[in-house]
C-alpha positions as CSV (number, residue, x, y, z in Angstrom):
1,X,-18.8,19.3,44.0
2,X,-21.1,16.8,41.9
3,X,-21.0,19.3,38.9
4,X,-17.1,19.4,39.2
5,X,-16.6,15.6,39.0
6,X,-19.3,15.5,35.9
7,X,-17.1,17.9,34.1
8,X,-13.7,16.0,35.3
9,X,-15.4,12.5,34.0
10,X,-16.5,14.2,30.8
11,X,-13.2,15.5,30.4
12,X,-11.4,11.8,30.9
13,X,-14.0,10.1,28.4
14,X,-13.2,13.1,25.9
15,X,-9.6,12.6,26.2
16,X,-9.9,8.6,26.0
17,X,-12.2,8.9,22.9
18,X,-10.0,11.3,21.1
19,X,-6.7,9.3,21.9
20,X,-8.5,6.2,20.7
21,X,-9.2,7.9,17.2
22,X,-6.0,9.5,16.8
23,X,-3.3,8.4,14.4
24,X,0.3,7.3,15.5
25,X,3.4,6.5,14.0
26,X,6.9,5.1,15.4
27,X,10.0,5.1,13.2
28,X,11.9,1.5,14.1
29,X,13.4,-1.4,12.5
30,X,11.9,-4.1,10.6
31,X,12.4,-7.5,12.7
32,X,10.8,-10.2,10.3
33,X,12.2,-12.4,7.4
34,X,15.7,-11.5,6.5
35,X,16.2,-8.3,8.8
36,X,19.8,-9.5,9.5
37,X,20.5,-9.2,5.5
38,X,19.4,-5.4,5.6
39,X,22.4,-2.6,5.9
40,X,19.4,0.2,5.4
41,X,16.5,-0.7,7.9
42,X,13.7,1.5,8.2
43,X,10.2,0.8,9.2
44,X,7.2,3.1,10.2
45,X,4.5,1.4,12.0
46,X,1.3,3.6,11.7
47,X,-1.8,3.4,13.9
48,X,-5.3,4.4,14.2
49,X,-8.7,3.1,15.7
50,X,-9.6,1.3,12.4
51,X,-6.3,-0.4,11.1
52,X,-2.8,-0.6,11.1
53,X,0.4,-1.1,8.7
54,X,4.2,-1.4,8.8
55,X,5.7,-0.1,6.0
56,X,9.4,-0.5,5.4
57,X,12.4,0.9,3.1
58,X,15.1,-1.5,3.2
59,X,18.1,-2.4,1.4
60,X,20.0,-5.6,1.1
61,X,23.8,-5.9,2.2
62,X,26.0,-5.8,-1.1
63,X,26.1,-9.4,-2.7
64,X,28.9,-11.2,-4.0
65,X,29.5,-8.8,-6.8
66,X,28.8,-5.9,-4.8
67,X,25.3,-5.0,-5.6
68,X,22.9,-3.7,-2.9
69,X,19.1,-3.9,-3.9
70,X,16.7,-1.5,-2.3
71,X,13.0,-2.3,-2.0
72,X,9.9,-1.0,-0.1
73,X,7.2,-3.4,1.4
74,X,4.4,-3.8,4.0
75,X,5.3,-6.1,6.6
76,X,1.8,-5.7,8.2
77,X,-1.1,-6.7,8.5
78,X,-1.8,-9.9,6.7
79,X,1.9,-10.1,5.4
80,X,1.3,-13.5,4.3
81,X,-0.5,-12.2,1.1
82,X,-2.4,-9.0,-0.5
83,X,0.2,-6.4,-0.9
84,X,2.4,-8.1,1.6
85,X,3.5,-11.5,0.3
86,X,7.7,-11.8,0.5
87,X,8.0,-12.2,-3.1
88,X,5.9,-9.1,-3.8
89,X,7.7,-5.7,-3.4
90,X,4.5,-3.8,-3.4
91,X,5.6,-0.6,-4.6
92,X,7.8,-0.2,-7.6
93,X,9.0,3.5,-8.9
94,X,10.9,3.8,-12.5
95,X,12.3,7.2,-12.9
96,X,14.1,8.2,-16.2
97,X,14.4,4.1,-16.9
98,X,16.0,3.6,-13.2
99,X,14.2,1.4,-10.7
100,X,14.1,2.3,-7.2
101,X,15.9,-1.0,-6.6
102,X,19.4,0.4,-7.6
103,X,19.1,3.9,-5.1
104,X,21.2,4.4,-2.2
105,X,18.7,5.9,0.7
106,X,20.3,7.9,3.7
107,X,19.2,9.2,7.1
108,X,16.9,11.9,5.0
109,X,15.4,9.4,3.1
110,X,12.7,8.3,5.7
111,X,11.1,11.1,8.1
112,X,8.0,10.1,10.5
113,X,5.4,12.8,11.2
114,X,2.7,13.5,13.2
115,X,-0.5,16.0,12.5
116,X,-4.0,16.4,14.1
117,X,-5.7,14.0,12.1
118,X,-2.8,11.9,10.4
119,X,0.6,10.3,10.7
120,X,2.9,8.5,8.6
121,X,6.4,9.1,6.8
122,X,8.2,10.9,3.9
123,X,10.2,9.1,1.7
124,X,12.6,11.0,-0.4
125,X,14.2,9.0,-3.2
126,X,17.4,10.3,-5.6
127,X,17.0,8.7,-9.1
128,X,20.4,10.4,-10.2
129,X,19.4,13.5,-9.7
130,X,15.7,13.6,-10.3
131,X,13.9,13.4,-7.1
132,X,10.7,12.0,-6.1
133,X,8.9,12.5,-2.6
134,X,6.0,10.9,-1.1
135,X,3.9,10.6,2.1
136,X,2.7,6.9,3.0
137,X,0.0,7.7,6.1
138,X,-3.4,7.3,7.8
139,X,-6.0,9.3,8.3
140,X,-8.3,9.5,11.1
141,X,-11.3,7.3,10.8
142,X,-10.1,5.6,7.5
143,X,-8.9,1.9,7.3
144,X,-6.6,2.9,4.3
145,X,-2.9,3.5,3.6
146,X,-2.5,6.6,1.8
147,X,0.3,7.6,-0.6
148,X,0.8,10.8,-2.1
149,X,3.7,11.5,-4.4
150,X,5.0,14.9,-5.7
151,X,8.5,16.2,-6.8
152,X,10.4,18.9,-5.6
153,X,10.4,22.8,-6.6
154,X,13.8,22.2,-7.7
155,X,15.2,19.1,-9.1
156,X,19.0,18.7,-10.5
157,X,17.9,16.7,-13.4
158,X,14.3,16.7,-14.7
159,X,11.9,14.1,-14.9
160,X,11.2,13.0,-18.4
161,X,9.5,9.5,-17.3
162,X,8.0,8.2,-14.5
163,X,6.1,4.8,-13.6
164,X,4.7,3.6,-10.2
165,X,3.5,-0.2,-10.2
166,X,1.5,-1.7,-7.2
167,X,1.8,-5.4,-6.9
168,X,-0.3,-8.0,-5.1
169,X,-1.3,-11.8,-4.3
170,X,-5.0,-11.7,-4.4
171,X,-6.0,-13.9,-1.3
172,X,-3.4,-16.3,-1.3
173,X,-1.3,-18.7,-4.0
174,X,-2.9,-21.5,-4.8
175,X,-1.1,-25.3,-4.2
176,X,-1.6,-28.5,-5.8
177,X,-0.3,-31.7,-3.6
178,X,1.9,-29.3,-1.2
179,X,3.5,-27.9,-4.6
180,X,2.7,-24.0,-5.3
181,X,0.7,-23.5,-8.8
182,X,2.1,-19.9,-10.5
183,X,-0.3,-19.7,-13.4
184,X,-3.5,-21.4,-14.5
185,X,-5.3,-22.3,-11.5
186,X,-6.9,-19.1,-10.5
187,X,-10.5,-17.2,-10.8
188,X,-9.1,-13.7,-10.4
189,X,-12.1,-10.8,-10.5
190,X,-12.0,-7.0,-9.7
191,X,-14.9,-4.7,-9.1
192,X,-14.4,-0.7,-10.1
193,X,-16.8,2.1,-9.3
194,X,-17.7,1.4,-12.8
195,X,-17.5,-2.0,-13.8
196,X,-17.1,-5.8,-13.1
197,X,-13.7,-7.1,-14.6
198,X,-12.5,-11.0,-15.5
199,X,-9.1,-12.1,-15.5
200,X,-7.8,-12.5,-18.8
201,X,-4.0,-12.1,-20.7
202,X,-4.4,-8.6,-21.9
203,X,-4.2,-5.5,-19.4
204,X,-7.3,-3.3,-18.6
205,X,-7.0,0.2,-19.1
206,X,-8.3,2.5,-15.9
207,X,-9.5,5.9,-16.1
208,X,-11.0,8.1,-13.3
209,X,-14.6,6.4,-13.5
210,X,-13.3,3.1,-12.1
211,X,-12.0,5.2,-9.1
212,X,-11.0,2.1,-7.0
213,X,-10.4,-1.6,-7.7
214,X,-11.8,-4.4,-5.2
215,X,-9.3,-7.6,-5.8
216,X,-11.0,-11.0,-5.3
217,X,-10.9,-14.8,-6.3
218,X,-14.2,-16.5,-7.0
219,X,-12.5,-19.7,-5.1
220,X,-9.8,-18.6,-2.7
221,X,-12.8,-16.2,-1.2
222,X,-11.6,-16.1,2.3
223,X,-14.3,-18.6,3.4
224,X,-12.2,-21.0,5.7
225,X,-8.7,-21.3,6.3
226,X,-7.8,-23.2,2.9
227,X,-9.7,-20.3,1.1
228,X,-7.2,-17.6,1.9
229,X,-7.9,-14.3,3.4
230,X,-10.3,-12.4,0.7
231,X,-10.2,-9.2,-1.2
232,X,-7.8,-6.6,-0.9
233,X,-8.4,-2.7,-2.2
234,X,-6.9,0.0,-4.0
235,X,-8.6,3.6,-4.5
236,X,-6.9,6.2,-7.2
237,X,-7.0,9.3,-8.5
238,X,-6.1,10.5,-11.9
239,X,-4.3,13.6,-11.1
240,X,-1.1,13.8,-12.8
241,X,-1.7,10.6,-14.6
242,X,-1.0,10.0,-18.2
243,X,-2.5,6.4,-18.2
244,X,-3.1,3.6,-16.0
245,X,-3.6,-0.1,-16.6
246,X,-4.6,-3.3,-14.6
247,X,-3.1,-6.8,-14.9
248,X,-5.9,-9.0,-13.7
249,X,-4.2,-12.4,-15.1
250,X,-4.8,-16.1,-14.2
251,X,-1.8,-16.0,-12.2
252,X,-0.2,-15.7,-8.5
253,X,0.7,-11.9,-8.9
254,X,-1.6,-9.4,-10.4
255,X,-0.7,-5.3,-10.8
256,X,-1.6,-1.8,-11.3
257,X,1.0,0.4,-13.4
258,X,0.2,4.0,-13.1
259,X,2.1,6.3,-15.9
260,X,2.9,9.9,-14.5
261,X,3.0,13.0,-16.8
262,X,7.0,14.0,-16.1
263,X,5.7,17.5,-14.7
264,X,3.0,15.8,-12.7
265,X,2.4,17.9,-9.4
266,X,0.4,15.4,-7.1
267,X,-0.5,11.9,-7.4
268,X,-2.4,9.6,-5.0
269,X,-3.7,6.4,-4.3
270,X,-4.3,4.1,-1.2
271,X,-4.6,0.3,-0.2
272,X,-6.5,-1.9,2.0
273,X,-5.9,-4.9,4.1
274,X,-6.4,-6.7,7.4
275,X,-5.0,-9.1,9.8
276,X,-8.0,-11.6,9.9
277,X,-9.3,-13.1,6.9
278,X,-12.6,-12.0,5.5
279,X,-15.3,-13.2,3.1
280,X,-15.6,-11.8,-0.3
281,X,-19.2,-10.8,0.8
282,X,-18.3,-9.7,4.2
283,X,-16.1,-7.2,2.5
284,X,-18.2,-5.9,0.5
285,X,-20.8,-5.1,2.9
286,X,-18.2,-3.6,5.0
287,X,-17.2,-1.4,1.9
288,X,-20.6,-0.4,1.5
289,X,-20.9,0.8,5.1
290,X,-18.0,2.8,5.1
291,X,-17.4,3.6,1.8
292,X,-16.4,7.2,2.6
293,X,-13.5,6.3,4.6
294,X,-12.2,4.1,1.9
295,X,-12.3,6.5,-0.8
296,X,-10.2,9.7,-2.1
297,X,-11.6,13.2,-1.2
């Protein structure tokens, strides 16, 4: 009897630990700022034991000229800054000169899925016959939201050019006397696997040796309520990439632009941010401790 009870308890504990480490996804609607203004509204809430993200595909109702705008954003965690700040549509895709904002998503554009060690959503976009498909997902044991881009095996129109841009507000916006300062008041910096970068007007070319970018501000370092939320993080691979560049300016917005080869098979990157503020040093400690869970494999 004691042996059977021990086996039962062990089974319950194993099941509980498995459930805690599993990745889950729920397909729902975004309910935040301006939610009533969207004619297309889909959200994937992806959760594991390390972090959570709400990834949205949204389209505004027609304006007075009948135009509709489609965009993608992150509404959690830490939607105020980082990759989720309201003025920032953190993910922009341009194919054959056509922006994602001009697309018309449909019921097949947003499909959630679950696997034993990951869960996420598949987004299918049609740029006037040139298709792009990507998965936004989390993996077991990783706090990162990963993205994998590919193109369908058969295309109505070939991809002749494609760029993917990721944008963010590092830590927070700076204000002076209650007024937001958009330029000239920041101390942006970045750390890659290969080098430390200081803010400047010219873009930095990125290559495979860089591997990742840790975005931070020397003053808005997340150390108290007036010092923002601290660093954000992006890891990337160079498969399928023609060139990549980082804009790290003395500015409210910074970004990375990836120009892909038209015949690319797969391109991957991942972003990280968390709900609570973290100092620059505390993030570096976390990153060094759990580096494997932050990097592409």
